[in-house]
Structure formats: structure tokens, C-alpha cells
N, C-alpha and C positions, 0 to 999 in steps of 0.2 A: 747423914752418913752415906746414903746412896750417891749423892752428888759428888762427894769427896772421892769415892771409889771410881765413879764414872770419869772424873777429871784425871785420876791416876792412870786408868786404862787408856784414855785418849792420849795422854802424854807418852805412855809407853808405845802405843801404836804409831804415833807420829815421830818419836825420837829414838825408838828402839833401845839398844843396850845402854846408850848414854843416859837415858831416863832411868833405867833400872839401876845403874851405878849411882845416880843421884839419890834415888830412894834408899839404896843401901846406906848411904851416908846419913840421910835424914832419919830413917827409922831404926836402923841397927847401929848407927854411929860407927860404921865400918867403911873406911876409905879403900876402895878396891880399884885396881887398874884393869882387871879382866873378870869375866864371869865364868871362865872355864877353869876348873881345877885340873892341874897338870898331873901326869902320871907320877912325877917325882913327889908331889905333895901327897898323893894317895899312898905311895910306898913309904914315905916318912911317917905318915899317920899310922899306917899298919904296924910299923916297927915300934911305935910308942905305946901301943895297946898291950896290956898284960896278956901274956901267952895263955894263961888259964882262961881268961875271958874270951880270947880268940877261939880256943877249943870249944867253949860253950856255944859261941856263934856258929862254928862249923857244924856242931851236932844239931843245933836248931835248924840250920840250913838243910842238912841231910834229912831231917824229919819232915820239913816242909816239902822238899823235893819228892820224898817217898809218897807222901800223901797226895800231892797234886799230880804226880805222874799217873795215878790211877784214874784221873779225870780227863785225860787227853782224849780228844775226839778225833776220829779218823774219817777221811773221805771214803765213800763207797759208791758203787754202781750195781744195781740189780737189773739184769736184762735176761731174765729166765723165761719170758714169754714173748712170742713174736710181736714186734711193733710197740712194745712197752719197755721203756727205759726209765727207771727210777734211781734216785741217788741223792747224795749229799756231798757238797764240796766244802771242806774246812780250809779256810785261808787265814793265817795269822795276821794280826794287826801289824803294820810296818813299824810304827813309831809310837811309843807310849811315854807319857810324862808322869812322873811320880813326885808328889809333894810329900816331904818328910818334915813334920814339925820339928822345930829345934830352936837354937838360940840360947835359951836358958836351961833346957833339958835335952837329953839324948834319947832317941827312940830307935835303936837299931832293929828292933823287932818289926817296926813298920817297913824298914828297908827290905828286910828278908821276905816278909809276908806279902808285900806289894810287887816285888820284882821277880821273885823266883817263879811264881805261877805264870807270869808273862813269858819268861824265858822258856819254860817247859812247853808252853803253847806255841812256841816258835817265833815269838816277836824278836826281830833282829836288832832293834834299837830301843834302848830304855834310857831316858834322860831323867836325872834326879835333881830336884830343886829343894834346897833347905836353907833356912836363914843362917847367916854366919854369926860368929861371936863378934865382940867389939874389935878384936884383933884382925877381923876379916877372914878368919879361917873357920872351916867347918869342923865340928867336933870330930876328933880322930876315931871315936867309936863308930860314928855314922859312916865315915869313909871306909873303915875296915869292913863294916857290914856290906857296903856297896861293892867293895872288891870281891868279897866272898859270894855275893849274890849275882855278880856279873853285870852290874850297871855299866852302861857304855859311856855316859857323860854325866858329870856332876857340876852343879853351879850353885854358888852362894847367893841366891836371889831372895829378896825380902818378901815377895808376894807370890803366892801360888798362881794367881791370875796371869803372871808373866808367862807361864807355860802356854797359856792359850794364845798369846799374841806376839811372842818373840819372833823376830824376823831375821835378825842377823846371826845370832849364835845357834838358835834352835829353829830348824825349819818346821813346817806344819806337823803337828802331832795328830794322831788319829784317836787317841784315848788319853784322858786325864784321870789319874787315880789319886784321890785324896782320902786320908784317914782322919 
């Protein structure tokens, strides 16, 4: 198994998005032409989700924001004695990749719980990867949760390891979050 995974990672490193598109076809039976979900697709997905469920997602997002906003750390400097300066500088991670399990089931809570804390911490870029269905589309509930949570980019990639090595679509990530 390790050799198979190593071969896949080597292929993706060498061939980038083309390899990922090939693995989408091989593993997910989804023929894609791009790895980027458009804003139009996100908006269409949002419109198809039951409004009552959207309200539940919004409430969950609010609860998660309220909780995690209490955990925010701030930079500080203490210079109350001559010649002594103490402090802490808090710097948010620039880019975070979030893997959301999917394909046969939808986990919108994973989207909310993995991305909202990063946004609150000040992370400016969050990239979400989740397996597509056979039609090549991401479950609308996942895209709705991503919109509510403030995900910056979504892609229907078949393997979360792709987040670690994408070169064309996703530039270097500083943190990978997997549930």
C-alpha cells in the first residue's frame, strides 16, 4: 500500500493538476476539466439546499464563531522595567488546507469546525479539498457550508495528500487540517 501511495504522490508532484484530474477519473469515476469550483457553482449549490438546513448551518456557524472567538490570542509587549522587554507576537498562518471527507456522505460540520477557527485566528486563505461525486460535483451541502464558513477556494480532489503537493492550483500551504 505504501508503494502505491508513494507512486501517486510522485505522479502528482511530477504532473501536477493533470495527474490529480486523472486520479479523479480513476478513483471517483468523475471526469473533470478543472480542479477549481467556480463561484457560480457555489451559488447554485447554495440555492439547492433546503432553507431550513441552511438556517441550521448558520446557527452552528454562529455557535462555533462565538466559542472560538474566546480563544483568540493577542500580541503583547511588556516593557515596565528598564532594559527588559518581554512579549509575544501572534501571527496567523497564511494558507491552510482543509480536507473534508465526502463522495458518498456529506460532512458539513467538518467544513464549519475546521475553517471557522482558522478564519477567526486571522488566516487569510483557506483551501478546501473534498472528493466529488461521480457527476464531478461536490455535494451542495458541503459547498453551502464552505460559503457560510468563508472558504476561499474549493476543489474536488480525490486525495487529501494533493493538498500537500499541489503546485499549479494551490500554492504552498502552511497547515493541513484533516478530520
